[in-house]
C-alpha positions, 0 to 999 in steps of 0.5 A: 052594535048595541050598548051591550055589544059596544061595552063587551068590545071595549072590554076586549080591546083592553086586552092584547090580542094575544090573550085571544090567540092572535099572533100579534100584539096590535089590534086592527079593526078587521081583527076586532071585528073577527074577534067580536065575532068569534066570541059571540059579541056580534051575531055575523062578522061586521064590517070595519066601518061598522067597528070604527062607527061603533068606537066613534059612538063610544068616544074612542078615536082610532088611529093606525098603529105605528111601529116603533123601533127600539133596542134591548141595549140599556144605553140605546136612549143615550146613544140615540140622543147622541146621534142626533145632536 
C-alpha cells in the first residue's frame, strides 16, 4: 500500500465499521482489508498481513479487540467493587 492508501485507511479506521454498513463495531484486520477493497483504497483484496504491515509502517500497533462485560445498571460499578472486596 502506498502512502495515500495508508492515509485513507487511517481515516477509515477512525470511523466505526457500522458507518460502512458492517454488523460489528470492532475492526478486524480482515474487515479492514475488505472495506479498503470495497471503497477502492486497494485495487484488490489484500491479505491481513499486508494490512498489519501497513499499520506498523504508520506506527499503529494492532491488538486483538477485547470484549468487556458491562451492565446498564447505574449501580454496576459499585456492585462490582463490593463483589471484589
